[in-house]
PDB file of N, H, CA, C and O in Angstrom:
ATOM      1  N   MET A   1       0.738  -1.136   0.057  1.00  0.00           N
ATOM      2  CA  MET A   1       0.160  -0.015  -0.018  1.00  0.00           C
ATOM      3  C   MET A   1       0.911   1.359   0.142  1.00  0.00           C
ATOM      4  O   MET A   1       0.469   2.440   0.529  1.00  0.00           O
ATOM      5  N   THR A   2       2.119   1.017  -0.251  1.00  0.00           N
ATOM      6  H   THR A   2       2.477   0.138  -0.565  1.00  0.00           H
ATOM      7  CA  THR A   2       2.924   2.266   0.013  1.00  0.00           C
ATOM      8  C   THR A   2       4.030   2.151  -1.397  1.00  0.00           C
ATOM      9  O   THR A   2       4.226   1.161  -2.101  1.00  0.00           O
ATOM     10  N   HIS A   3       4.547   3.306  -1.493  1.00  0.00           N
ATOM     11  H   HIS A   3       4.387   4.111  -0.921  1.00  0.00           H
ATOM     12  CA  HIS A   3       5.695   3.307  -2.593  1.00  0.00           C
ATOM     13  C   HIS A   3       7.020   3.304  -1.774  1.00  0.00           C
ATOM     14  O   HIS A   3       7.068   3.612  -0.583  1.00  0.00           O
ATOM     15  N   PHE A   4       8.149   2.904  -2.566  1.00  0.00           N
ATOM     16  H   PHE A   4       8.110   2.654  -3.534  1.00  0.00           H
ATOM     17  CA  PHE A   4       9.199   2.813  -1.968  1.00  0.00           C
ATOM     18  C   PHE A   4      10.490   3.100  -2.512  1.00  0.00           C
ATOM     19  O   PHE A   4      10.486   3.134  -3.743  1.00  0.00           O
ATOM     20  N   ASP A   5      11.692   3.336  -1.917  1.00  0.00           N
ATOM     21  H   ASP A   5      11.695   3.309  -0.918  1.00  0.00           H
ATOM     22  CA  ASP A   5      12.761   3.764  -2.798  1.00  0.00           C
ATOM     23  C   ASP A   5      13.560   2.634  -3.234  1.00  0.00           C
ATOM     24  O   ASP A   5      13.099   1.505  -3.066  1.00  0.00           O
ATOM     25  N   LYS A   6      14.837   2.810  -3.839  1.00  0.00           N
ATOM     26  H   LYS A   6      15.211   3.727  -3.976  1.00  0.00           H
ATOM     27  CA  LYS A   6      15.732   1.548  -4.277  1.00  0.00           C
ATOM     28  C   LYS A   6      16.342   1.266  -3.403  1.00  0.00           C
ATOM     29  O   LYS A   6      17.346   0.649  -3.759  1.00  0.00           O
ATOM     30  N   ASN A   7      16.227   1.472  -1.792  1.00  0.00           N
ATOM     31  H   ASN A   7      15.412   1.974  -1.503  1.00  0.00           H
ATOM     32  CA  ASN A   7      16.575   0.697  -0.871  1.00  0.00           C
ATOM     33  C   ASN A   7      15.449   0.006   0.014  1.00  0.00           C
ATOM     34  O   ASN A   7      15.586  -0.519   1.119  1.00  0.00           O
ATOM     35  N   GLY A   8      14.326   0.139  -0.740  1.00  0.00           N
ATOM     36  H   GLY A   8      14.214   0.566  -1.638  1.00  0.00           H
ATOM     37  CA  GLY A   8      13.143  -0.547   0.238  1.00  0.00           C
ATOM     38  C   GLY A   8      12.522   0.089   0.965  1.00  0.00           C
ATOM     39  O   GLY A   8      11.604  -0.577   1.445  1.00  0.00           O
ATOM     40  N   CYS A   9      12.564   1.415   1.421  1.00  0.00           N
ATOM     41  H   CYS A   9      13.309   1.957   1.032  1.00  0.00           H
ATOM     42  CA  CYS A   9      12.425   2.410   2.595  1.00  0.00           C
ATOM     43  C   CYS A   9      10.772   2.850   1.811  1.00  0.00           C
ATOM     44  O   CYS A   9      10.662   2.958   0.590  1.00  0.00           O
ATOM     45  N   VAL A  10       9.683   3.045   2.715  1.00  0.00           N
ATOM     46  H   VAL A  10       9.773   2.957   3.707  1.00  0.00           H
ATOM     47  CA  VAL A  10       8.516   3.505   2.491  1.00  0.00           C
ATOM     48  C   VAL A  10       8.890   4.850   2.107  1.00  0.00           C
ATOM     49  O   VAL A  10       9.840   5.423   2.641  1.00  0.00           O
ATOM     50  N   THR A  11       8.113   5.423   1.118  1.00  0.00           N
ATOM     51  H   THR A  11       7.341   4.957   0.685  1.00  0.00           H
ATOM     52  CA  THR A  11       8.361   6.798   1.001  1.00  0.00           C
ATOM     53  C   THR A  11       6.976   7.461   0.715  1.00  0.00           C
ATOM     54  O   THR A  11       6.912   8.547   1.291  1.00  0.00           O
ATOM     55  N   THR A  12       5.826   7.151  -0.003  1.00  0.00           N
ATOM     56  H   THR A  12       5.878   6.268  -0.470  1.00  0.00           H
ATOM     57  CA  THR A  12       4.529   7.749   0.037  1.00  0.00           C
ATOM     58  C   THR A  12       3.494   6.634  -0.042  1.00  0.00           C
ATOM     59  O   THR A  12       3.969   5.512  -0.217  1.00  0.00           O
ATOM     60  N   ALA A  13       2.244   6.724   0.049  1.00  0.00           N
ATOM     61  H   ALA A  13       1.859   7.636   0.191  1.00  0.00           H
ATOM     62  CA  ALA A  13       0.967   5.927   0.063  1.00  0.00           C
ATOM     63  C   ALA A  13       0.639   5.751  -1.522  1.00  0.00           C
ATOM     64  O   ALA A  13       0.657   6.776  -2.204  1.00  0.00           O
ATOM     65  N   THR A  14       0.384   4.690  -2.055  1.00  0.00           N
ATOM     66  H   THR A  14       0.369   3.857  -1.501  1.00  0.00           H
ATOM     67  CA  THR A  14      -0.211   4.385  -3.260  1.00  0.00           C
ATOM     68  C   THR A  14      -1.458   4.651  -3.357  1.00  0.00           C
ATOM     69  O   THR A  14      -2.081   4.808  -2.307  1.00  0.00           O
ATOM     70  N   ASP A  15      -2.134   4.767  -4.601  1.00  0.00           N
ATOM     71  H   ASP A  15      -1.628   4.639  -5.454  1.00  0.00           H
ATOM     72  CA  ASP A  15      -3.548   4.943  -4.670  1.00  0.00           C
ATOM     73  C   ASP A  15      -4.347   3.986  -4.046  1.00  0.00           C
ATOM     74  O   ASP A  15      -5.476   4.233  -3.622  1.00  0.00           O
ATOM     75  N   ASN A  16      -3.798   2.900  -3.979  1.00  0.00           N
ATOM     76  H   ASN A  16      -2.881   2.699  -4.324  1.00  0.00           H
ATOM     77  CA  ASN A  16      -4.689   2.135  -2.935  1.00  0.00           C
ATOM     78  C   ASN A  16      -4.606   2.081  -1.642  1.00  0.00           C
ATOM     79  O   ASN A  16      -5.295   1.244  -1.058  1.00  0.00           O
ATOM     80  N   PHE A  17      -3.800   2.906  -0.944  1.00  0.00           N
ATOM     81  H   PHE A  17      -3.241   3.587  -1.419  1.00  0.00           H
ATOM     82  CA  PHE A  17      -3.611   2.988   0.257  1.00  0.00           C
ATOM     83  C   PHE A  17      -4.812   2.953   1.227  1.00  0.00           C
ATOM     84  O   PHE A  17      -4.898   2.290   2.261  1.00  0.00           O
ATOM     85  N   ILE A  18      -5.965   4.022   0.552  1.00  0.00           N
ATOM     86  H   ILE A  18      -5.895   4.561  -0.288  1.00  0.00           H
ATOM     87  CA  ILE A  18      -7.519   4.469   1.493  1.00  0.00           C
ATOM     88  C   ILE A  18      -8.457   3.006   1.096  1.00  0.00           C
ATOM     89  O   ILE A  18      -9.500   2.666   1.655  1.00  0.00           O
ATOM     90  N   ASN A  19      -7.786   2.316   0.032  1.00  0.00           N
ATOM     91  H   ASN A  19      -6.939   2.592  -0.422  1.00  0.00           H
ATOM     92  CA  ASN A  19      -8.703   0.902  -0.292  1.00  0.00           C
ATOM     93  C   ASN A  19      -8.393   0.091   0.697  1.00  0.00           C
ATOM     94  O   ASN A  19      -9.422  -0.424   1.134  1.00  0.00           O
ATOM     95  N   GLY A  20      -7.071  -0.399   1.470  1.00  0.00           N
ATOM     96  H   GLY A  20      -6.235   0.019   1.114  1.00  0.00           H
ATOM     97  CA  GLY A  20      -6.692  -0.919   2.073  1.00  0.00           C
ATOM     98  C   GLY A  20      -7.007  -0.832   3.396  1.00  0.00           C
ATOM     99  O   GLY A  20      -7.202  -1.768   4.173  1.00  0.00           O
ATOM    100  N   LEU A  21      -7.054   0.522   3.647  1.00  0.00           N
ATOM    101  H   LEU A  21      -6.895   1.281   3.017  1.00  0.00           H
ATOM    102  CA  LEU A  21      -7.286   0.752   4.887  1.00  0.00           C
ATOM    103  C   LEU A  21      -8.841   0.583   5.281  1.00  0.00           C
ATOM    104  O   LEU A  21      -9.237   0.289   6.409  1.00  0.00           O
ATOM    105  N   ASN A  22      -9.615   0.810   4.205  1.00  0.00           N
ATOM    106  H   ASN A  22      -9.293   1.049   3.289  1.00  0.00           H
ATOM    107  CA  ASN A  22     -10.983   0.615   4.209  1.00  0.00           C
ATOM    108  C   ASN A  22     -11.575  -0.936   4.420  1.00  0.00           C
ATOM    109  O   ASN A  22     -12.592  -1.329   4.993  1.00  0.00           O
ATOM    110  N   TYR A  23     -10.567  -1.612   3.753  1.00  0.00           N
ATOM    111  H   TYR A  23      -9.742  -1.292   3.288  1.00  0.00           H
ATOM    112  CA  TYR A  23     -10.331  -3.087   3.751  1.00  0.00           C
ATOM    113  C   TYR A  23     -10.546  -3.501   5.495  1.00  0.00           C
ATOM    114  O   TYR A  23     -11.499  -4.120   5.967  1.00  0.00           O
ATOM    115  N   ILE A  24      -9.362  -2.953   6.236  1.00  0.00           N
ATOM    116  H   ILE A  24      -8.588  -2.450   5.853  1.00  0.00           H
ATOM    117  CA  ILE A  24      -8.761  -3.718   7.248  1.00  0.00           C
ATOM    118  C   ILE A  24     -10.334  -3.170   8.033  1.00  0.00           C
ATOM    119  O   ILE A  24     -11.041  -4.027   8.564  1.00  0.00           O
ATOM    120  N   ASP A  25     -10.773  -1.661   8.033  1.00  0.00           N
ATOM    121  H   ASP A  25     -10.199  -0.966   7.602  1.00  0.00           H
ATOM    122  CA  ASP A  25     -11.591  -1.148   8.865  1.00  0.00           C
ATOM    123  C   ASP A  25     -13.043  -2.196   8.547  1.00  0.00           C
ATOM    124  O   ASP A  25     -13.855  -2.340   9.461  1.00  0.00           O
ATOM    125  N   GLY A  26     -13.216  -2.725   7.514  1.00  0.00           N
ATOM    126  H   GLY A  26     -12.557  -2.608   6.772  1.00  0.00           H
ATOM    127  CA  GLY A  26     -14.604  -3.300   7.324  1.00  0.00           C
ATOM    128  C   GLY A  26     -14.195  -4.880   8.031  1.00  0.00           C
ATOM    129  O   GLY A  26     -15.084  -5.513   8.600  1.00  0.00           O
ATOM    130  N   GLN A  27     -13.054  -5.329   7.952  1.00  0.00           N
ATOM    131  H   GLN A  27     -12.331  -4.816   7.490  1.00  0.00           H
ATOM    132  CA  GLN A  27     -13.114  -6.781   8.719  1.00  0.00           C
ATOM    133  C   GLN A  27     -13.075  -6.496   9.975  1.00  0.00           C
ATOM    134  O   GLN A  27     -13.658  -7.340  10.656  1.00  0.00           O
ATOM    135  N   LEU A  28     -12.579  -5.565  10.607  1.00  0.00           N
ATOM    136  H   LEU A  28     -12.106  -4.880  10.054  1.00  0.00           H
ATOM    137  CA  LEU A  28     -12.726  -5.356  12.045  1.00  0.00           C
ATOM    138  C   LEU A  28     -13.898  -5.094  12.444  1.00  0.00           C
ATOM    139  O   LEU A  28     -14.065  -5.597  13.556  1.00  0.00           O
ATOM    140  N   LYS A  29     -14.902  -4.484  12.033  1.00  0.00           N
ATOM    141  H   LYS A  29     -14.766  -4.076  11.131  1.00  0.00           H
ATOM    142  CA  LYS A  29     -16.326  -4.168  12.075  1.00  0.00           C
ATOM    143  C   LYS A  29     -17.024  -5.571  12.320  1.00  0.00           C
ATOM    144  O   LYS A  29     -17.947  -5.691  13.126  1.00  0.00           O
ATOM    145  N   GLN A  30     -16.505  -6.659  11.546  1.00  0.00           N
ATOM    146  H   GLN A  30     -15.756  -6.562  10.892  1.00  0.00           H
ATOM    147  CA  GLN A  30     -17.064  -7.944  11.325  1.00  0.00           C
ATOM    148  C   GLN A  30     -16.440  -8.691  12.507  1.00  0.00           C
ATOM    149  O   GLN A  30     -16.887  -9.808  12.762  1.00  0.00           O
ATOM    150  N   LYS A  31     -15.349  -8.133  13.330  1.00  0.00           N
ATOM    151  H   LYS A  31     -14.985  -7.225  13.123  1.00  0.00           H
ATOM    152  CA  LYS A  31     -15.015  -8.882  14.320  1.00  0.00           C
ATOM    153  C   LYS A  31     -14.016  -9.831  13.799  1.00  0.00           C
ATOM    154  O   LYS A  31     -13.813 -10.952  14.265  1.00  0.00           O
ATOM    155  N   LYS A  32     -13.416  -9.305  12.810  1.00  0.00           N
ATOM    156  H   LYS A  32     -13.581  -8.395  12.431  1.00  0.00           H
ATOM    157  CA  LYS A  32     -12.276 -10.497  12.198  1.00  0.00           C
ATOM    158  C   LYS A  32     -11.035  -9.997  12.314  1.00  0.00           C
ATOM    159  O   LYS A  32     -10.930  -8.798  12.056  1.00  0.00           O
ATOM    160  N   PRO A  33     -10.082 -10.568  12.625  1.00  0.00           N
ATOM    161  CA  PRO A  33      -8.478 -10.086  12.806  1.00  0.00           C
ATOM    162  C   PRO A  33      -8.427  -9.951  11.202  1.00  0.00           C
ATOM    163  O   PRO A  33      -9.127 -10.495  10.348  1.00  0.00           O
ATOM    164  N   VAL A  34      -7.035  -8.763  11.046  1.00  0.00           N
ATOM    165  H   VAL A  34      -6.466  -8.321  11.739  1.00  0.00           H
ATOM    166  CA  VAL A  34      -6.310  -8.797   9.956  1.00  0.00           C
ATOM    167  C   VAL A  34      -4.996  -9.143  10.220  1.00  0.00           C
ATOM    168  O   VAL A  34      -4.513  -8.726  11.272  1.00  0.00           O
ATOM    169  N   ILE A  35      -4.246  -9.895   9.399  1.00  0.00           N
ATOM    170  H   ILE A  35      -4.639 -10.234   8.544  1.00  0.00           H
ATOM    171  CA  ILE A  35      -2.497 -10.191   9.415  1.00  0.00           C
ATOM    172  C   ILE A  35      -2.182  -9.336   8.493  1.00  0.00           C
ATOM    173  O   ILE A  35      -2.792  -9.343   7.423  1.00  0.00           O
ATOM    174  N   VAL A  36      -1.297  -8.558   8.716  1.00  0.00           N
ATOM    175  H   VAL A  36      -0.801  -8.553   9.585  1.00  0.00           H
ATOM    176  CA  VAL A  36      -0.696  -7.497   7.887  1.00  0.00           C
ATOM    177  C   VAL A  36       0.713  -8.113   7.975  1.00  0.00           C
ATOM    178  O   VAL A  36       1.241  -8.415   9.045  1.00  0.00           O
ATOM    179  N   ALA A  37       1.365  -8.298   6.588  1.00  0.00           N
ATOM    180  H   ALA A  37       0.936  -8.052   5.719  1.00  0.00           H
ATOM    181  CA  ALA A  37       2.812  -8.218   6.527  1.00  0.00           C
ATOM    182  C   ALA A  37       3.932  -7.023   6.653  1.00  0.00           C
ATOM    183  O   ALA A  37       3.613  -5.910   6.236  1.00  0.00           O
ATOM    184  N   VAL A  38       4.858  -7.167   7.055  1.00  0.00           N
ATOM    185  H   VAL A  38       5.117  -8.071   7.394  1.00  0.00           H
ATOM    186  CA  VAL A  38       5.694  -5.591   7.519  1.00  0.00           C
ATOM    187  C   VAL A  38       7.081  -6.250   7.184  1.00  0.00           C
ATOM    188  O   VAL A  38       7.598  -7.249   7.685  1.00  0.00           O
ATOM    189  N   ASP A  39       7.619  -5.258   6.017  1.00  0.00           N
ATOM    190  H   ASP A  39       7.198  -4.447   5.610  1.00  0.00           H
ATOM    191  CA  ASP A  39       8.728  -5.623   5.365  1.00  0.00           C
ATOM    192  C   ASP A  39       9.671  -4.303   5.767  1.00  0.00           C
ATOM    193  O   ASP A  39       9.279  -3.208   5.364  1.00  0.00           O
ATOM    194  N   TYR A  40      10.645  -4.357   6.386  1.00  0.00           N
ATOM    195  H   TYR A  40      10.964  -5.247   6.714  1.00  0.00           H
ATOM    196  CA  TYR A  40      11.456  -3.434   6.582  1.00  0.00           C
ATOM    197  C   TYR A  40      12.779  -3.355   6.438  1.00  0.00           C
ATOM    198  O   TYR A  40      13.360  -2.306   6.714  1.00  0.00           O
ATOM    199  N   LYS A  41      13.453  -4.464   5.979  1.00  0.00           N
ATOM    200  H   LYS A  41      12.982  -5.316   5.754  1.00  0.00           H
ATOM    201  CA  LYS A  41      15.061  -4.516   5.735  1.00  0.00           C
ATOM    202  C   LYS A  41      15.064  -4.259   4.344  1.00  0.00           C
ATOM    203  O   LYS A  41      14.236  -4.719   3.559  1.00  0.00           O
ATOM    204  N   PRO A  42      16.027  -3.503   4.046  1.00  0.00           N
ATOM    205  CA  PRO A  42      16.190  -3.192   2.815  1.00  0.00           C
ATOM    206  C   PRO A  42      16.802  -4.563   1.946  1.00  0.00           C
ATOM    207  O   PRO A  42      17.331  -5.532   2.491  1.00  0.00           O
ATOM    208  N   GLY A  43      16.614  -4.411   0.602  1.00  0.00           N
ATOM    209  H   GLY A  43      16.184  -3.624   0.159  1.00  0.00           H
ATOM    210  CA  GLY A  43      16.912  -5.539  -0.274  1.00  0.00           C
ATOM    211  C   GLY A  43      16.129  -6.945  -0.348  1.00  0.00           C
ATOM    212  O   GLY A  43      16.325  -7.900  -1.099  1.00  0.00           O
ATOM    213  N   THR A  44      15.277  -6.780   0.569  1.00  0.00           N
ATOM    214  H   THR A  44      15.119  -6.003   1.179  1.00  0.00           H
ATOM    215  CA  THR A  44      14.400  -7.760   0.526  1.00  0.00           C
ATOM    216  C   THR A  44      13.324  -7.665  -0.459  1.00  0.00           C
ATOM    217  O   THR A  44      13.535  -7.350  -1.630  1.00  0.00           O
ATOM    218  N   SER A  45      12.124  -7.948   0.037  1.00  0.00           N
ATOM    219  H   SER A  45      11.953  -8.203   0.988  1.00  0.00           H
ATOM    220  CA  SER A  45      10.563  -8.402  -0.833  1.00  0.00           C
ATOM    221  C   SER A  45      10.428  -6.877  -1.295  1.00  0.00           C
ATOM    222  O   SER A  45      10.208  -6.563  -2.465  1.00  0.00           O
ATOM    223  N   MET A  46      10.571  -6.037  -0.329  1.00  0.00           N
ATOM    224  H   MET A  46      10.749  -6.292   0.621  1.00  0.00           H
ATOM    225  CA  MET A  46      10.290  -4.702  -1.192  1.00  0.00           C
ATOM    226  C   MET A  46      11.223  -4.000  -1.790  1.00  0.00           C
ATOM    227  O   MET A  46      10.837  -3.070  -2.498  1.00  0.00           O
ATOM    228  N   GLY A  47      12.527  -4.227  -1.679  1.00  0.00           N
ATOM    229  H   GLY A  47      12.841  -4.982  -1.103  1.00  0.00           H
ATOM    230  CA  GLY A  47      13.257  -3.438  -2.503  1.00  0.00           C
ATOM    231  C   GLY A  47      13.177  -4.099  -3.947  1.00  0.00           C
ATOM    232  O   GLY A  47      12.569  -5.113  -4.290  1.00  0.00           O
ATOM    233  N   PRO A  48      13.920  -3.282  -4.653  1.00  0.00           N
ATOM    234  CA  PRO A  48      13.948  -3.395  -5.978  1.00  0.00           C
ATOM    235  C   PRO A  48      14.290  -4.762  -6.813  1.00  0.00           C
ATOM    236  O   PRO A  48      13.955  -4.923  -7.987  1.00  0.00           O
ATOM    237  N   THR A  49      14.864  -5.530  -6.187  1.00  0.00           N
ATOM    238  H   THR A  49      15.137  -5.399  -5.234  1.00  0.00           H
ATOM    239  CA  THR A  49      14.925  -7.134  -6.870  1.00  0.00           C
ATOM    240  C   THR A  49      13.949  -7.942  -6.071  1.00  0.00           C
ATOM    241  O   THR A  49      13.571  -9.069  -6.388  1.00  0.00           O
ATOM    242  N   LYS A  50      13.557  -7.247  -4.965  1.00  0.00           N
ATOM    243  H   LYS A  50      13.864  -6.331  -4.708  1.00  0.00           H
ATOM    244  CA  LYS A  50      12.203  -8.503  -4.477  1.00  0.00           C
ATOM    245  C   LYS A  50      12.563  -9.814  -4.223  1.00  0.00           C
ATOM    246  O   LYS A  50      11.896 -10.807  -4.510  1.00  0.00           O
ATOM    247  N   ASP A  51      13.931  -9.778  -3.527  1.00  0.00           N
ATOM    248  H   ASP A  51      14.473  -8.971  -3.293  1.00  0.00           H
ATOM    249  CA  ASP A  51      14.871 -11.113  -3.243  1.00  0.00           C
ATOM    250  C   ASP A  51      13.985 -12.386  -2.798  1.00  0.00           C
ATOM    251  O   ASP A  51      13.892 -13.403  -3.485  1.00  0.00           O
ATOM    252  N   ASP A  52      13.330 -12.189  -1.522  1.00  0.00           N
ATOM    253  H   ASP A  52      13.406 -11.363  -0.963  1.00  0.00           H
ATOM    254  CA  ASP A  52      12.696 -13.182  -0.762  1.00  0.00           C
ATOM    255  C   ASP A  52      11.377 -13.103  -0.838  1.00  0.00           C
ATOM    256  O   ASP A  52      10.900 -14.022  -0.173  1.00  0.00           O
ATOM    257  N   GLN A  53      10.288 -12.235  -1.486  1.00  0.00           N
ATOM    258  H   GLN A  53      10.675 -11.488  -2.026  1.00  0.00           H
ATOM    259  CA  GLN A  53       8.899 -12.289  -1.501  1.00  0.00           C
ATOM    260  C   GLN A  53       8.268 -12.306  -0.649  1.00  0.00           C
ATOM    261  O   GLN A  53       7.086 -12.599  -0.827  1.00  0.00           O
ATOM    262  N   ALA A  54       8.769 -11.988   0.755  1.00  0.00           N
ATOM    263  H   ALA A  54       9.730 -11.751   0.901  1.00  0.00           H
ATOM    264  CA  ALA A  54       8.091 -12.109   2.149  1.00  0.00           C
ATOM    265  C   ALA A  54       8.134 -11.390   2.932  1.00  0.00           C
ATOM    266  O   ALA A  54       9.243 -10.890   3.119  1.00  0.00           O
ATOM    267  N   GLY A  55       7.197 -11.014   3.660  1.00  0.00           N
ATOM    268  H   GLY A  55       6.295 -11.420   3.508  1.00  0.00           H
ATOM    269  CA  GLY A  55       7.650  -9.625   5.001  1.00  0.00           C
ATOM    270  C   GLY A  55       8.488 -10.533   5.845  1.00  0.00           C
ATOM    271  O   GLY A  55       8.583 -11.759   5.886  1.00  0.00           O
ATOM    272  N   ASP A  56       9.216  -9.318   6.675  1.00  0.00           N
ATOM    273  H   ASP A  56       9.140  -8.321   6.642  1.00  0.00           H
ATOM    274  CA  ASP A  56      10.069  -9.933   7.684  1.00  0.00           C
ATOM    275  C   ASP A  56       9.464  -9.939   9.233  1.00  0.00           C
ATOM    276  O   ASP A  56      10.129 -10.263  10.217  1.00  0.00           O
ATOM    277  N   HIS A  57       8.390  -9.614   9.252  1.00  0.00           N
ATOM    278  H   HIS A  57       7.850  -9.351   8.453  1.00  0.00           H
ATOM    279  CA  HIS A  57       7.189 -10.071  10.101  1.00  0.00           C
ATOM    280  C   HIS A  57       6.043  -9.824  10.053  1.00  0.00           C
ATOM    281  O   HIS A  57       5.709  -9.229   9.028  1.00  0.00           O
ATOM    282  N   PHE A  58       4.853 -10.153  11.137  1.00  0.00           N
ATOM    283  H   PHE A  58       5.124 -10.636  11.969  1.00  0.00           H
ATOM    284  CA  PHE A  58       3.522  -9.852  10.895  1.00  0.00           C
ATOM    285  C   PHE A  58       3.050  -9.276  11.916  1.00  0.00           C
ATOM    286  O   PHE A  58       3.719  -9.216  12.948  1.00  0.00           O
ATOM    287  N   VAL A  59       1.735  -8.711  11.825  1.00  0.00           N
ATOM    288  H   VAL A  59       1.191  -8.760  10.987  1.00  0.00           H
ATOM    289  CA  VAL A  59       1.414  -7.931  12.783  1.00  0.00           C
ATOM    290  C   VAL A  59      -0.436  -8.673  12.790  1.00  0.00           C
ATOM    291  O   VAL A  59      -0.991  -9.009  11.744  1.00  0.00           O
ATOM    292  N   ILE A  60      -0.852  -8.744  13.662  1.00  0.00           N
ATOM    293  H   ILE A  60      -0.401  -8.471  14.511  1.00  0.00           H
ATOM    294  CA  ILE A  60      -2.309  -9.157  13.766  1.00  0.00           C
ATOM    295  C   ILE A  60      -2.836  -7.998  14.221  1.00  0.00           C
ATOM    296  O   ILE A  60      -2.410  -7.494  15.260  1.00  0.00           O
ATOM    297  N   ILE A  61      -3.753  -7.478  13.550  1.00  0.00           N
ATOM    298  H   ILE A  61      -4.099  -7.887  12.706  1.00  0.00           H
ATOM    299  CA  ILE A  61      -4.701  -6.238  14.083  1.00  0.00           C
ATOM    300  C   ILE A  61      -6.169  -6.788  14.557  1.00  0.00           C
ATOM    301  O   ILE A  61      -6.782  -7.533  13.793  1.00  0.00           O
ATOM    302  N   VAL A  62      -6.669  -6.457  15.687  1.00  0.00           N
ATOM    303  H   VAL A  62      -6.170  -5.852  16.308  1.00  0.00           H
ATOM    304  CA  VAL A  62      -7.741  -6.983  16.063  1.00  0.00           C
ATOM    305  C   VAL A  62      -8.788  -5.933  16.666  1.00  0.00           C
ATOM    306  O   VAL A  62      -9.795  -6.292  17.277  1.00  0.00           O
ATOM    307  N   GLY A  63      -8.430  -4.539  16.420  1.00  0.00           N
ATOM    308  H   GLY A  63      -7.613  -4.247  15.924  1.00  0.00           H
ATOM    309  CA  GLY A  63      -9.302  -3.502  16.872  1.00  0.00           C
ATOM    310  C   GLY A  63      -8.781  -2.046  16.589  1.00  0.00           C
ATOM    311  O   GLY A  63      -7.620  -1.687  16.398  1.00  0.00           O
ATOM    312  N   GLY A  64      -9.738  -1.427  16.608  1.00  0.00           N
ATOM    313  H   GLY A  64     -10.682  -1.719  16.764  1.00  0.00           H
ATOM    314  CA  GLY A  64      -9.294   0.098  16.190  1.00  0.00           C
ATOM    315  C   GLY A  64      -9.747   0.672  14.921  1.00  0.00           C
ATOM    316  O   GLY A  64     -10.216  -0.229  14.225  1.00  0.00           O
ATOM    317  N   ASN A  65      -9.790   1.720  14.389  1.00  0.00           N
ATOM    318  H   ASN A  65      -9.410   2.452  14.954  1.00  0.00           H
ATOM    319  CA  ASN A  65      -9.940   2.009  13.188  1.00  0.00           C
ATOM    320  C   ASN A  65      -9.534   3.293  12.631  1.00  0.00           C
ATOM    321  O   ASN A  65      -9.024   3.979  13.517  1.00  0.00           O
ATOM    322  N   GLN A  66      -9.568   3.959  11.352  1.00  0.00           N
ATOM    323  H   GLN A  66      -9.982   3.402  10.632  1.00  0.00           H
ATOM    324  CA  GLN A  66      -8.997   4.975  10.888  1.00  0.00           C
ATOM    325  C   GLN A  66      -8.970   6.552  11.722  1.00  0.00           C
ATOM    326  O   GLN A  66      -8.315   7.546  11.412  1.00  0.00           O
ATOM    327  N   ASN A  67      -9.897   6.373  12.835  1.00  0.00           N
ATOM    328  H   ASN A  67     -10.430   5.565  13.087  1.00  0.00           H
ATOM    329  CA  ASN A  67     -10.107   7.482  13.551  1.00  0.00           C
ATOM    330  C   ASN A  67      -9.553   7.666  14.514  1.00  0.00           C
ATOM    331  O   ASN A  67      -8.907   8.682  14.770  1.00  0.00           O
ATOM    332  N   THR A  68      -9.751   6.428  15.438  1.00  0.00           N
ATOM    333  H   THR A  68     -10.276   5.603  15.230  1.00  0.00           H
ATOM    334  CA  THR A  68      -9.208   6.477  16.837  1.00  0.00           C
ATOM    335  C   THR A  68      -8.320   5.577  17.104  1.00  0.00           C
ATOM    336  O   THR A  68      -8.118   5.318  18.290  1.00  0.00           O
ATOM    337  N   GLY A  69      -7.479   4.793  15.945  1.00  0.00           N
ATOM    338  H   GLY A  69      -7.643   5.004  14.981  1.00  0.00           H
ATOM    339  CA  GLY A  69      -5.963   4.331  15.724  1.00  0.00           C
ATOM    340  C   GLY A  69      -6.357   2.661  16.565  1.00  0.00           C
ATOM    341  O   GLY A  69      -5.477   1.810  16.692  1.00  0.00           O
TER     342      GLY A  69
END
């Protein structure tokens, strides 16, 4: 849901960012947890070569929304 630089670091949100947030909010309203992959290591799946095609860790979101966090 974000653009990234040549090192794989997040820069700006994509056009799909709001769709992603709305999806998460919709699932949480139905009491469904959402698993999100996070990739923070340069040169891995978010880097220009997408070497490992996987996130570095995962977060399970079980509550909150765009307005209250």
